[in-house]
VOBA-1610 file (N, C-alpha, C; in pm, whole numbers, padded with zeros to 5 digits, always signed):
BEGIN
Met+07206-03396-14919Met+07311-03349-14771Met+07307-03432-14698Lys+07406-03450-14633Lys+07417-03527-14548Lys+07383-03481-14400His+07282-03545-14289His+07232-03462-14178His+07326-03485-14050Lys+07355-03398-13948Lys+07483-03403-13851Lys+07399-03498-13711Lys+07468-03569-13687Lys+07382-03678-13550Lys+07417-03563-13426Thr+07321-03560-13347Thr+07301-03508-13233Thr+07284-03632-13132Gly+07314-03619-13000Gly+07284-03692-12869Gly+07409-03734-12786Leu+07383-03744-12659Leu+07457-03743-12574Leu+07616-03778-12600Ser+07727-03767-12516Ser+07831-03808-12575Ser+07846-03911-12484Arg+07939-03998-12542Arg+07990-04143-12411Arg+08022-04079-12311Lys+08086-03972-12282Lys+08123-03940-12145Lys+07973-03908-12066Ala+07858-03833-12140Ala+07775-03836-12069Ala+07713-03899-12020Lys+07706-03983-12108Lys+07640-04145-12098Lys+07733-04201-11952Ile+07822-04228-11962Ile+07879-04279-11859Ile+07855-04197-11706Thr+07856-04063-11715Thr+07839-03999-11599Thr+07687-04054-11541Ile+07599-04053-11635Ile+07475-04068-11597Ile+07438-04185-11542Gly+07526-04279-11605Gly+07522-04434-11533Gly+07539-04438-11391Thr+07664-04359-11396Thr+07710-04359-11265Thr+07631-04318-11163Ile+07591-04188-11205Ile+07481-04140-11089Ile+07383-04236-11018Leu+07276-04321-11135Leu+07208-04378-11149Leu+07234-04493-11056Gly+07384-04563-11100Gly+07404-04662-10998Gly+07469-04617-10887Ala+07480-04540-10847Ala+07506-04450-10732Ala+07417-04484-10642Thr+07285-04407-10701Thr+07154-04377-10636Thr+07087-04505-10626Val+07128-04632-10681Val+07060-04747-10640Val+07159-04774-10541Leu+07239-04781-10538Leu+07333-04872-10423Leu+07309-04770-10311Ala+07291-04638-10307Ala+07308-04552-10192Ala+07134-04592-10156Val+07037-04657-10181Val+06932-04664-10180Val+06909-04817-10100Gly+07018-04894-10167Gly+07011-05063-10160Gly+07084-05062-09996Ile+07191-04941-10022Ile+07249-04961-09872Ile+07164-04901-09737Gly+07113-04820-09763Gly+07011-04737-09656Gly+06917-04854-09631Tyr+06863-04920-09732Tyr+06735-05033-09679Tyr+06804-05108-09609Phe+06937-05176-09629Phe+07004-05309-09552Phe+07013-05225-09463Val+07115-05111-09414Val+07136-05064-09276Val+06992-05016-09191Ala+06912-04988-09273Ala+06759-05013-09173Ala+06716-05120-09178His+06744-05217-09206His+06690-05318-09206His+06750-05403-09046Tyr+06867-05401-09122Tyr+06982-05415-08991Tyr+06977-05380-08879Gln+06945-05270-08848Gln+06909-05166-08707Gln+06785-05210-08688Thr+06695-05221-08737Thr+06565-05311-08723Thr+06555-05423-08677Val+06614-05493-08709Val+06633-05647-08680Val+06722-05637-08517Arg+06836-05591-08567Arg+06939-05528-08407Arg+06812-05510-08327Ala+06736-05418-08351Ala+06644-05344-08262Ala+06570-05443-08173Glu+06501-05511-08280Glu+06421-05655-08224Glu+06505-05741-08148Glu+06604-05803-08214Glu+06672-05880-08115Glu+06738-05849-07965Lys+06792-05686-07964Lys+06768-05672-07857Lys+06661-05630-07743Gln+06557-05634-07833Gln+06417-05587-07771Gln+06399-05748-07699Gln+06396-05891-07787Gln+06382-06006-07750Gln+06471-06028-07640Leu+06598-05976-07654Leu+06698-05968-07569Leu+06656-05942-07406Val+06577-05827-07388Val+06531-05750-07238Val+06451-05859-07239Ile+06348-05868-07316Ile+06219-05965-07254Ile+06269-06065-07220Glu+06372-06141-07297Glu+06405-06304-07212Glu+06486-06300-07098Thr+06519-06142-07093Thr+06618-06140-06934Thr+06514-06096-06871Ile+06389-06030-06855Ile+06280-05951-06753Ile+06202-06102-06728Gln+06187-06202-06820Gln+06132-06341-06825Gln+06219-06413-06716Lys+06343-06413-06734Lys+06394-06514-06622Lys+06457-06477-06504Asp+06416-06314-06479Asp+06423-06287-06403Asp+06298-06291-06340Ile+06212-06246-06376Ile+06051-06309-06298Ile+06027-06410-06228Lys+06079-06509-06359Lys+06065-06675-06311Lys+06159-06711-06197Ser+06282-06623-06165Ser+06335-06611-06048Ser+06298-06587-05906Tyr+06226-06456-05946Tyr+06143-06377-05840Tyr+06036-06497-05767Gln+06015-06570-05900Gln+05848-06657-05883Gln+05891-06786-05770Lys+06068-06803-05806Lys+06074-06932-05722Lys+06120-06901-05584Lys+06126-06759-05545Lys+06157-06722-05433Lys+06013-06716-05369Val+05932-06631-05433Val+05785-06642-05374Val+05705-06797-05339Asp+05782-06898-05454Asp+05711-07006-05427Asp+05792-07067-05269Ala+05909-07055-05229Ala+05953-07062-05155Ala+05889-07031-05014Phe+05815-06950-04995Phe+05741-06891-04888Phe+05656-06999-04877Tyr+05608-07083-04939Tyr+05492-07174-04913Tyr+05532-07289-04856Ala+05427-07366-04773Ala+05509-07483-04673Ala+05463-07618-04785Asp+05401-07596-04896Asp+05388-07726-04938Asp+05360-07632-05116Ser+05343-07782-05209Ser+05350-07716-05346Ser+05218-07673-05422Lys+05112-07766-05290Lys+04975-07663-05367Lys+04974-07512-05371Lys+05072-07457-05267Lys+05089-07353-05192Lys+04959-07311-05115Glu+04888-07406-05040Glu+04786-07357-04971Glu+04836-07310-04840Phe+04941-07331-04796Phe+04999-07291-04624Phe+05167-07217-04653Ile+05145-07135-04586Ile+05306-07087-04598Ile+05350-07099-04452Lys+05539-07091-04453Lys+05610-07135-04384Lys+05649-07022-04220Glu+05611-07105-04112Glu+05615-07015-04026Glu+05747-06878-03996Asp+05857-06908-04070Asp+05986-06799-04057Asp+05879-06711-04189Val+05819-06723-04241Val+05780-06602-04337Val+05727-06478-04266Thr+05776-06391-04323Thr+05750-06262-04231Thr+05673-06156-04335Thr+05618-06036-04337Thr+05622-05926-04384Thr+05676-05853-04429Glu+05831-05876-04339Glu+05933-05746-04408Glu+05993-05853-04517Lys+05978-05986-04519Lys+06034-06054-04627Lys+05957-06032-04736Val+05841-06021-04729Val+05743-06035-04830Val+05770-05879-04916Lys+05748-05784-04869Lys+05756-05666-04886Lys+05892-05634-04940Lys+05997-05645-04879Lys+06121-05654-04996Lys+06143-05727-05066Leu+06101-05815-05120Leu+06122-05907-05225Leu+06002-05847-05335Leu+05876-05822-05319Leu+05822-05702-05368Leu+05880-05557-05416Asp+05898-05499-05343Asp+05967-05347-05415Asp+06139-05400-05445Lys+06170-05517-05480Lys+06301-05551-05543Lys+06230-05507-05670Ala+06149-05625-05688Ala+06077-05667-05818Ala+06027-05537-05906Asn+05930-05463-05826Asn+05912-05377-05870Asn+05976-05241-05906Asp+06088-05240-05828Asp+06188-05140-05898Asp+06284-05210-06024Gln+06310-05291-06043Gln+06328-05376-06185Gln+06257-05370-06272Phe+06107-05386-06263Phe+06000-05436-06381Phe+05924-05315-06399Ile+05942-05205-06331Ile+05798-05107-06340Ile+05897-05051-06450Gly+05845-04980-06573Gly+05902-04882-06695Gly+05965-04949-06784Gln+05982-05082-06757Gln+06049-05195-06888Gln+05897-05211-06978Lys+05941-05258-07084Lys+05879-05258-07243Lys+05843-05383-07180Met+05723-05446-07172Met+05717-05588-07199Met+05629-05648-07318Asn+05586-05795-07348Asn+05535-05813-07443Asn+05391-05876-07344Thr+05284-05949-07393Thr+05168-05973-07343Thr+05217-06087-07276Glu+05270-06189-07310Glu+05326-06300-07168Glu+05397-06250-07087Thr+05499-06181-07129Thr+05573-06129-07014Thr+05524-06003-06920Ser+05418-05944-06949Ser+05331-05858-06871Ser+05242-05950-06763Lys+05199-06070-06815Lys+05118-06221-06755Lys+05184-06230-06666Gln+05354-06261-06690Gln+05408-06333-06577Gln+05456-06227-06477Tyr+05476-06147-06489Tyr+05496-06019-06399Tyr+05380-05976-06285Gln+05253-05970-06368Gln+05110-05955-06247Gln+05147-06087-06163Thr+05152-06219-06252Thr+05113-06363-06156Thr+05219-06307-06031Leu+05363-06281-06081Leu+05451-06242-05948Leu+05367-06175-05839Thr+05319-06076-05859Thr+05292-05942-05772Thr+05183-06000-05727Asp+05086-06051-05788Asp+04979-06087-05700Asp+05010-06238-05610Asp+05101-06268-05631Asp+05161-06434-05544Asp+05203-06372-05419Leu+05278-06241-05426Leu+05350-06210-05341Leu+05234-06100-05237Gln+05174-06025-05331Gln+05016-05990-05235Gln+04971-06121-05119Thr+04928-06190-05207Thr+04845-06290-05143Thr+04965-06359-05012Val+05066-06393-05056Val+05143-06399-04906Val+05161-06351-04834Asn+05143-06220-04879Asn+05154-06085-04785Asn+05023-06113-04688Glu+04912-06115-04744Glu+04776-06124-04696Glu+04762-06250-04603Met+04840-06377-04649Met+04821-06477-04531Met+04928-06480-04427Val+05062-06378-04438Val+05117-06372-04346Val+05039-06239-04229Ile+04994-06160-04310Ile+04880-06102-04187Ile+04768-06133-04125Leu+04718-06237-04173Leu+04605-06271-04147Leu+04661-06409-04042Arg+04731-06495-04042Arg+04839-06544-03941Arg+04834-06474-03839Asn+04919-06364-03891Asn+04966-06278-03747Asn+04846-06262-03663Asp+04745-06182-03740Asp+04643-06132-03651Asp+04599-06239-03568Ser+04578-06368-03621Ser+04482-06427-03596Ser+04533-06503-03452Lys+04715-06507-03439Lys+04779-06545-03349Lys+04783-06410-03205Ala+04720-06330-03257Ala+04742-06198-03186Ala+04598-06202-03095Leu+04531-06262-03140Leu+04392-06255-03062Leu+04408-06333-02937Leu+04457-06399-02891Leu+04533-06520-02817Leu+04671-06494-02713Asp+04678-06474-02581Asp+04833-06465-02548Asp+04888-06608-02554Ser+05006-06583-02510Ser+05086-06719-02507Ser+04999-06824-02444Asn+04912-06833-02310Asn+04838-06922-02254Asn+04714-06951-02321Gly+04689-06862-02444Gly+04564-06938-02513Gly+04461-06849-02471Ala+04469-06764-02378Ala+04377-06676-02313Ala+04350-06527-02418Leu+04241-06521-02473Leu+04146-06378-02522Leu+04225-06233-02460Val+04335-06177-02547Val+04383-06088-02478Val+04268-05932-02488Thr+04297-05830-02408Thr+04237-05753-02381Thr+04162-05669-02502Asp+04243-05634-02628Asp+04209-05532-02712Asp+04187-05605-02833Ala+04166-05762-02769Ala+04165-05846-02938Ala+04009-05773-03054Asp+04035-05745-03177Asp+03955-05722-03294Asp+03930-05809-03333Ile+03809-05880-03338Ile+03808-06014-03365Ile+03737-05979-03510Gln+03616-05909-03519Gln+03583-05853-03645Gln+03651-05819-03759Ala+03795-05703-03716Ala+03885-05683-03822Ala+03964-05854-03901Val+03988-05941-03799Val+04056-06032-03838Val+03974-06113-03909Glu+03807-06122-03914Glu+03704-06208-03942Glu+03710-06131-04097Lys+03715-06000-04107Lys+03694-05944-04256Lys+03796-05973-04310Glu+03929-05998-04269Glu+04084-06045-04311Glu+04062-06183-04422Ala+03991-06306-04314Ala+03976-06447-04319Ala+03864-06425-04429Thr+03776-06370-04444Thr+03669-06389-04551Thr+03734-06300-04697Ala+03819-06215-04724Ala+03877-06127-04822Ala+03966-06284-04881Leu+04026-06371-04777Leu+04156-06449-04824Leu+04099-06588-04853Glu+03925-06608-04810Glu+03851-06742-04779Glu+03860-06818-04947Lys+03840-06732-05019Lys+03837-06804-05184Lys+03921-06834-05194Glu+04064-06763-05198Glu+04124-06785-05287Glu+04272-06914-05198Lys+04224-06910-05082Lys+04315-07009-04987Lys+04254-07064-04873Ala+04105-07119-04938Ala+04039-07221-04840Ala+04111-07255-04742Ala+04213-07362-04743Ala+04232-07416-04665Ala+04295-07361-04521Phe+04420-07252-04601Phe+04446-07166-04479Phe+04384-07127-04404Val+04264-07024-04431Val+04157-06970-04396Val+04111-07064-04258Thr+04071-07178-04333Thr+04006-07263-04239Thr+04091-07309-04115Glu+04196-07314-04124Glu+04288-07309-04048Glu+04293-07218-03944Gln+04303-07121-03955Gln+04329-06966-03897Gln+04165-06957-03829Arg+04069-06966-03891Arg+03928-06986-03817Arg+03918-07088-03696Lys+04017-07138-03659Lys+04030-07237-03550Lys+04072-07128-03413Thr+04165-07068-03446Thr+04187-06998-03361Thr+04099-06838-03342Ile+04039-06791-03483Ile+03938-06685-03431Ile+03851-06765-03360Asp+03760-06842-03384Asp+03636-06901-03317Asp+03680-06972-03204Glu+03793-06970-03150Glu+03830-06988-03001Glu+03786-06852-02952Ala+03877-06752-02999Ala+03879-06593-02959Ala+03701-06568-02940Lys+03618-06606-03014Lys+03517-06566-03041Lys+03424-06631-02896Lys+03476-06755-02909Lys+03399-06828-02774Lys+03455-06781-02600Gln+03571-06753-02605Gln+03608-06671-02489Gln+03552-06536-02484Gln+03536-06467-02582Gln+03465-06328-02601Gln+03308-06352-02540Glu+03265-06422-02595Glu+03123-06499-02530Glu+03095-06509-02368Gln+03224-06600-02337Gln+03208-06622-02185Gln+03189-06518-02132Ile+03284-06410-02135Ile+03330-06326-02051Ile+03199-06210-02089Lys+03134-06200-02186Lys+03009-06145-02161Lys+02914-06224-02100Thr+02860-06354-02114Thr+02833-06416-02044Thr+02820-06394-01892Ala+02967-06428-01836Ala+02960-06397-01691Ala+02937-06231-01639Thr+03006-06156-01718Thr+02979-06001-01714Thr+02810-05997-01672Asp+02762-06054-01743Asp+02598-06005-01747Asp+02525-06113-01584Lys+02593-06181-01628Lys+02542-06282-01471Lys+02590-06155-01346Val+02660-06145-01353Val+02781-06068-01226Val+02690-05936-01243Asn+02655-05891-01353Asn+02585-05739-01343Asn+02481-05781-01296Ala+02398-05868-01312Ala+02252-05870-01262Ala+02227-05926-01112Leu+02385-05951-01047Leu+02367-05960-00925Leu+02407-05840-00826Thr+02472-05753-00903Thr+02539-05641-00844Thr+02436-05495-00861Ala+02310-05559-00932Ala+02242-05472-00963Ala+02136-05445-00868Lys+02079-05563-00775Lys+02025-05569-00677Lys+02015-05501-00595Glu+01911-05424-00488Glu+01927-05324-00436Glu+01980-05444-00272Ser+01939-05524-00250Ser+01983-05601-00121Ser+01998-05788-00135Leu+02093-05826-00102Leu+02127-06005-00110Leu+02067-06075-00063Thr+02031-06163-00043Thr+01978-06265+00072Thr+02063-06404+00036Ser+02000-06504+00105Ser+02037-06656+00062Ser+02006-06675-00024Ser+01867-06634-00051Ser+01793-06692-00200Ser+01852-06663-00325Asp+01954-06559-00300Asp+02065-06547-00437Asp+02122-06615-00469Arg+02197-06773-00336Arg+02287-06821-00373Arg+02300-06892-00500Thr+02227-06982-00512Thr+02221-07040-00653Thr+02249-06965-00774Glu+02200-06821-00777Glu+02257-06700-00880Glu+02403-06701-00865Tyr+02388-06655-00744Tyr+02550-06635-00740Tyr+02669-06750-00795Asp+02605-06875-00732Asp+02690-07024-00779Asp+02692-07013-00956Glu+02627-06955-00999Glu+02612-06976-01146Glu+02712-06854-01211Ala+02732-06781-01133Ala+02760-06671-01163Ala+02935-06721-01175Lys+02929-06757-01043Lys+03081-06797-01047Lys+03147-06919-01110Thr+03062-06993-01130Thr+03094-07102-01200Thr+03134-07034-01359Ala+03063-06926-01426Ala+03086-06866-01539Ala+03249-06778-01529Val+03267-06708-01409Val+03384-06656-01399Val+03509-06769-01425Asp+03487-06863-01341Asp+03592-06941-01315Asp+03602-07020-01458Ala+03549-06998-01521Ala+03580-07058-01695Ala+03666-06955-01724Ile+03633-06854-01707Ile+03714-06724-01799Ile+03866-06779-01826Lys+03937-06743-01934Lys+04075-06768-01977Lys+04137-06610-01924Gln+04062-06534-01965Gln+04134-06399-01966Gln+04167-06329-01823Glu+04266-06336-01764Glu+04272-06305-01618Glu+04241-06160-01605Lys+04258-06036-01692Lys+04190-05900-01659Lys+04057-05920-01603Ala+03971-05973-01727Ala+03840-06000-01721Ala+03806-06115-01567Lys+03893-06183-01552Lys+03853-06308-01460Lys+03872-06219-01318Asn+03956-06138-01319Asn+04006-06101-01171Asn+03914-05999-01158Asp+03857-05909-01252Asp+03764-05797-01238Asp+03646-05844-01189Leu+03585-05976-01244Leu+03441-05983-01227Leu+03518-06083-01075Ser+03568-06140-01054Ser+03593-06235-00919Ser+03581-06127-00776Asn+03629-06013-00830Asn+03623-05922-00775Asn+03484-05858-00681Gln+03412-05861-00791Gln+03289-05820-00789Gln+03212-05903-00727Leu+03209-06021-00764Leu+03186-06145-00699Leu+03231-06174-00511Thr+03330-06113-00481Thr+03366-06131-00357Thr+03227-06060-00269Ser+03218-05934-00308Ser+03160-05817-00255Ser+03012-05919-00266Val+02930-05972-00318Val+02837-05988-00375Val+02835-06151-00268Asn+02925-06213-00249Asn+02923-06334-00166Asn+02926-06321-00036Asp+02968-06206+00039Asp+03008-06140+00171Asp+02844-06071+00184Lys+02775-06007+00094Lys+02669-05971+00158Lys+02554-06079+00167Ile+02565-06196+00078Ile+02475-06323+00111Ile+02537-06371+00208Thr+02659-06410+00246Thr+02690-06517+00376Thr+02662-06420+00458Ala+02652-06259+00492Ala+02602-06232+00591Ala+02437-06231+00613Ser+02399-06255+00522Ser+02218-06294+00524Ser+02179-06409+00578Glu+02277-06500+00532Glu+02279-06642+00543Glu+02312-06700+00712Asn+02383-06651+00776Asn+02447-06621+00859Asn+02347-06562+00975Glu+02283-06446+00951Glu+02189-06422+00987Glu+02076-06516+01011Ala+02021-06536+00901Ala+01921-06658+00941Ala+01955-06773+01002Val+02079-06823+01020Val+02150-06887+01123Val+02122-06915+01261Gln+02143-06754+01281Gln+02145-06698+01391Gln+01993-06715+01488Lys+01920-06686+01378Lys+01779-06643+01439Lys+01716-06790+01457Ala+01733-06885+01377Ala+01695-07006+01346Ala+01734-07118+01510Gln+01868-07049+01534Gln+01946-07129+01699Gln+01883-07038+01816Glu+01820-06910+01778Glu+01807-06835+01908Glu+01657-06939+01916Gln+01557-06928+01814Gln+01428-07001+01794Gln+01468-07156+01885Ala+01563-07226+01794Ala+01561-07358+01884Ala+01581-07356+02020Gln+01688-07258+02080Gln+01753-07224+02175Gln+01582-07222+02296Ala+01504-07094+02254Ala+01420-07051+02307Ala+01311-07198+02343Ala+01283-07272+02218Ala+01229-07382+02252Ala+01282-07459+02328Ser+01426-07513+02309Ser+01450-07562+02430Ser+01472-07524+02588Glu+01432-07389+02585Glu+01424-07368+02750Glu+01303-07404+02772Gln+01202-07398+02687Gln+01045-07403+02722Gln+01005-07566+02728Ala+01071-07642+02659Ala+01058-07783+02673Ala+01059-07851+02804Pro+01170-07832+02919Pro+01197-07867+03004Pro+01071-07834+03123Asn+01019-07699+03149Asn+00908-07646+03221Asn+00758-07717+03180Asp+00754-07747+03073Asp+00643-07849+03032Asp+00656-07996+03051Thr+00772-08042+03021Thr+00804-08183+03073Thr+00808-08203+03193Gly+00846-08091+03331Gly+00844-08081+03452Gly+00652-08102+03544Ser+00650-08049+03460Ser+00433-08043+03495Ser+00375-08174+03485Thr+00432-08236+03356Thr+00387-08322+03322Thr+00419-08473+03430Ser+00580-08455+03453Ser+00582-08528+03553Ser+00566-08536+03663Ser+00519-08434+03707Ser+00490-08431+03840Ser+00361-08449+03863Gly+00287-08417+03782Gly+00131-08525+03748Gly+00131-08676+03732Ser+00270-08688+03653Ser+00231-08857+03683Ser+00288-08877+03817Asp+00393-08825+03885Asp+00411-08893+03978Asp+00295-08880+04110Ser+00218-08782+04089Ser+00108-08712+04193Ser+00000-08868+04187Ser-00016-08878+04064Ser-00108-09006+04024Ser-00055-09123+04101Ser+00112-09132+04025Ser+00108-09284+04098Ser+00150-09297+04185Ser+00162-09228+04298Ser+00148-09216+04435Ser+00043-09233+04496Ser-00058-09182+04463Ser-00216-09237+04464Ser-00247-09373+04469Asp-00189-09377+04337Asp-00229-09520+04306Asp-00154-09643+04415Asn-00047-09577+04442Asn+00044-09654+04552Asn-00034-09676+04696Gly-00059-09546+04712Gly-00138-09534+04856Gly-00284-09641+04825Asn-00344-09619+04760Asn-00469-09676+04712Asn-00441-09840+04721Ala-00302-09869+04668Ala-00258-09994+04666Ala-00231-10088+04828Gly-00185-09951+04875Gly-00133-10011+05024Gly-00270-10002+05108Asn-00366-09913+05069Asn-00496-09960+05154Asn-00534-10080+05144Ser-00544-10116+04987Ser-00606-10237+04949Ser-00542-10338+05043Asn-00386-10324+05024Asn-00342-10454+05060Asn-00371-10471+05222Gly-00356-10324+05272Gly-00386-10361+05411Gly-00497-10449+05457Ser-00581-10404+05321Ser-00726-10433+05453Ser-00777-10552+05364Ser-00696-10649+05282Ser-00688-10740+05219Ser-00608-10846+05289Ser-00526-10825+05370Ser-00496-10897+05436Ser-00589-10994+05553Ser-00657-10909+05590Ser-00812-10973+05674Ser-00913-10915+05649Asn-01010-11028+05587Asn-01127-10964+05547Asn-01264-10995+05685Ser-01183-10924+05778Ser-01285-10965+05920Ser-01315-10833+05967Tyr-01432-10846+06007Tyr-01517-10726+06060Tyr-01476-10735+06222Ser-01416-10636+06256Ser-01371-10624+06365Ser-01475-10597+06470Ser-01503-10644+06611Ser-01579-10529+06731Ser-01495-10563+06841Ser-01535-10466+06947Ser-01468-10473+07082Ser-01546-10552+07150Gly-01605-10602+07119Gly-01669-10724+07252Gly-01622-10854+07157Gly-01610-10893+07075Gly-01608-11025+07039Gly-01461-11031+06973Gly-01428-11133+06941Gly-01318-11228+06865Gly-01391-11268+06724Ser-01510-11295+06716Ser-01538-11375+06615Ser-01542-11300+06490Ser-01464-11355+06410Ser-01500-11289+06251Ser-01526-11352+06152Ser-01557-11247+06050Ser-01635-11333+05963Ser-01550-11301+05804Ser-01498-11379+05736Ser-01409-11359+05601Ser-01461-11324+05522Gly-01399-11222+05481Gly-01515-11170+05330Gly-01454-11205+05209Asn-01493-11137+05107Asn-01443-11169+04934Asn-01335-11135+04949Ser-01288-11152+04804Ser-01142-11109+04805Ser-01127-10991+04784Ser-01254-10903+04743Ser-01226-10786+04659Ser-01199-10675+04805Ser-01132-10574+04784Ser-01085-10494+04912Ser-01207-10444+04971Asn-01273-10486+05073Asn-01388-10455+05160Asn-01310-10363+05293Asn-01274-10256+05261Asn-01201-10151+05380Asn-01292-10101+05457Tyr-01331-10180+05565Tyr-01409-10112+05668Tyr-01388-10021+05744Ser-01273-10035+05839Ser-01231-09949+05941Ser-01081-09912+05891Gly-01034-09987+05812Gly-00867-09970+05789Gly-00819-09969+05903Ser-00817-10083+06014Ser-00769-10105+06110Ser-00699-10227+06106Ser-00610-10326+06161Ser-00532-10430+06157Ser-00668-10518+06198Ser-00607-10621+06228Ser-00689-10769+06288Ser-00687-10764+06467Ser-00651-10678+06508Ser-00630-10655+06621Ser-00760-10666+06726Gly-00835-10614+06623Gly-00975-10616+06686Gly-01015-10442+06759Ser-00916-10403+06782Ser-00976-10259+06789Ser-00988-10145+06698Gly-01070-10075+06742Gly-01159-10010+06654Gly-01120-09870+06666Ser-01122-09780+06557Ser-01054-09677+06563Ser-01154-09543+06590Ser-01238-09566+06648Ser-01342-09463+06671Ser-01284-09429+06843Ser-01290-09259+06840Ser-01199-09192+06943Ser-01306-09185+07078Ser-01420-09229+07036Ser-01511-09216+07168Ser-01577-09334+07230Ser-01547-09458+07159Ser-01550-09569+07200Ser-01490-09667+07164Gly-01475-09761+07268Gly-01383-09898+07184Gly-01449-10030+07145Lys-01608-10004+07101Lys-01669-10103+07041Lys-01613-10129+06904Ser-01676-10224+06876Ser-01685-10306+06746Ser-01754-10165+06603Ser-01667-10214+06496Ser-01732-10109+06422Ser-01698-10000+06407Ser-01550-09965+06389Ser-01512-09828+06392Ser-01537-09747+06308Gly-01568-09637+06329Gly-01667-09527+06233Gly-01622-09489+06083Gly-01679-09475+06002Gly-01649-09457+05805Gly-01521-09353+05828Ser-01507-09238+05960Ser-01441-09119+05913Ser-01292-09182+05888Ser-01258-09319+05954Ser-01132-09368+05934Ser-01048-09338+05839Ser-00941-09346+05819Ser-00877-09347+05718Ser-00735-09432+05716Ser-00676-09453+05604Ser-00556-09514+05609Ser-00486-09453+05524Ser-00338-09422+05560Ser-00246-09375+05490Ser-00177-09459+05397Gly-00137-09381+05279Gly-00082-09489+05174Gly+00071-09390+05190Asn+00173-09453+05080Asn+00284-09426+05095Asn+00268-09278+05043Asn+00327-09183+05085Asn+00377-09049+05041Asn+00477-09055+04898Ser+00452-08964+04777Ser+00508-08947+04707Ser+00483-08837+04657Ser+00631-08742+04668Ser+00622-08629+04563Ser+00604-08496+04643Gly+00557-08557+04773Gly+00494-08431+04851Gly+00328-08449+04854Gly+00312-08572+04848Gly+00166-08581+04784Gly+00106-08675+04883Ser+00006-08694+04927Ser-00053-08834+05012Ser-00212-08887+04948Ser-00209-08990+04987Ser-00321-09045+04959Ser-00437-09082+05064Ser-00574-09020+05054Ser-00616-09059+05187Ser-00768-09112+05141Gly-00809-09156+05254Gly-00962-09186+05247Gly-00959-09313+05228Ser-01055-09400+05234Ser-01086-09528+05251Ser-01100-09618+05101Ser-01004-09715+05067Ser-01063-09787+04933Ser-01123-09723+04823Ser-00974-09590+04816Ser-00985-09499+04665Ser-00906-09534+04558Ala-00944-09509+04411Ala-00888-09485+04351Ala-00893-09661+04238Gly-01006-09698+04186Gly-01015-09776+04121Gly-01058-09935+04249Ser-01016-09931+04369Ser-01026-10054+04418Ser-01167-10054+04418Ser-01205-10189+04424Ser-01341-10216+04432Ser-01360-10243+04625Ser-01388-10135+04666Ser-01441-10084+04813Ser-01562-10031+04832Asn-01596-10099+04941Asn-01738-10036+04979Asn-01713-09997+05132Ser-01703-09841+05132Ser-01713-09768+05245Ser-01854-09771+05321Tyr-01877-09819+05480Tyr-01981-09839+05507Tyr-01952-09777+05638Asn-02073-09631+05677Asn-02078-09573+05786Asn-02093-09677+05919Thr-02077-09718+05998Thr-02081-09773+06107Thr-02149-09711+06228Asp-02140-09528+06201Asp-02199-09463+06323Asp-02311-09512+06378Asp-02414-09558+06302Asp-02520-09553+06325Asp-02554-09692+06435Tyr-02400-09764+06432Tyr-02396-09887+06490Tyr-02324-09880+06624Thr-02266-09801+06660Thr-02150-09771+06763Thr-02256-09806+06835Asp-02353-09825+06909Asp-02382-09841+07038Asp-02486-09974+07034Asn-02547-10001+06960Asn-02629-10130+06929Asn-02542-10248+06851Gly-02378-10257+06880Gly-02358-10339+06742Gly-02371-10462+06821Ser-02384-10450+06958Ser-02380-10612+07041Ser-02509-10619+07078Glu-02628-10545+07057Glu-02704-10576+07067Glu-02803-10641+06956Gln-02737-10592+06805Gln-02762-10633+06732Gln-02695-10816+06714Asn-02592-10816+06757Asn-02559-10936+06725Asn-02612-11002+06819Lys-02641-10997+06941Lys-02756-11065+07013Lys-02876-11104+06954Ser-02930-10986+06892Ser-03043-11030+06817Ser-03038-11112+06750Asn-02928-11117+06676Asn-02926-11232+06554Asn-02848-11365+06575Gly-02857-11356+06724Gly-02798-11477+06728Gly-02688-11490+06767Gly-02588-11377+06765Gly-02485-11393+06793Gly-02365-11414+06686Thr-02424-11378+06574Thr-02348-11383+06437Thr-02299-11255+06363Asn-02211-11244+06288Asn-02162-11141+06267Asn-02247-11065+06165Asp-02316-11097+06117Asp-02394-11058+05983Asp-02486-10925+06029Tyr-02413-10815+05976Tyr-02493-10683+06009Tyr-02571-10644+05866Trp-02709-10688+05923Trp-02797-10673+05838Trp-02799-10682+05687Gly-02725-10791+05667Gly-02728-10877+05552Gly-02615-10798+05454Trp-02493-10710+05536Trp-02397-10675+05453Trp-02308-10804+05416
//
């Protein structure tokens, strides 16, 4: 008995094959499309990244142009914070939110860091310059401490630039210290209850310190205070000078009185000496002993032995008798000087011997006779 064959018909088989082929084709096409899309997306992303990197490099060149040297140690004078901020804002608007790979992110971070550094350099330079005015004097509202903080923050990264700015900062600090020193000196003077000439040295030191100040305001304020101090010291000095002049005038007025007394005494002494010299001269012209009765004379020694003070005429000066040997009361008048006179026989240093002849008034001739007519008076 023959069995009947069962199975798919040819038509069914074709249909199934067609379906399977279509499925495989669809899968393949889908894969291809998906792959193509992925590749295209990656290519597009890469293109975006490359564009970003290109733009970052363009911005970096602009940042580098802010520097005055290839080492990026100093910035150009025309760089301003406005220029830096404008460039930074533009870069942030373009790149923030963009998908970047690691390399691109690093490049962008470098760009923004450089812009921030340049901005800080501009601020430090401007703030340092602002400490001094156009004449190089410290401004009244200078905030030196704030500028020093800016310099310290940037010193590690931009050492050469900070060193240059510190020259201005140091000058500002120096002037600030000068103002403080001068102010302390002036305050020390104005705090005193009274000022005298002894404060002149301290005033001069304060004046020198004030004159060294460059800031006009501080200099003028302190100078005005010193003017008042100087007036008080000068007044004290003038008072001391006036007192010294008065003392000198009083001493000069006293000196002529003392000199007059001394001169009068000297003139009197001189007059006395002159008178005595006259007596001595008068008697030394003839060392003879006068007698009323006889003309004989005996010469004496050269020392002035003035007995009568009379001339060689031989006449005595006794009022009661014309006999020889006039009495010892006779006197010889010398020269008068300054109203003074010198009287008395042979005084003031002449070697004179006054002999009282009163005892011999009446018997002079008797004695002469008894002695043989000689002029020897008892051994004189």
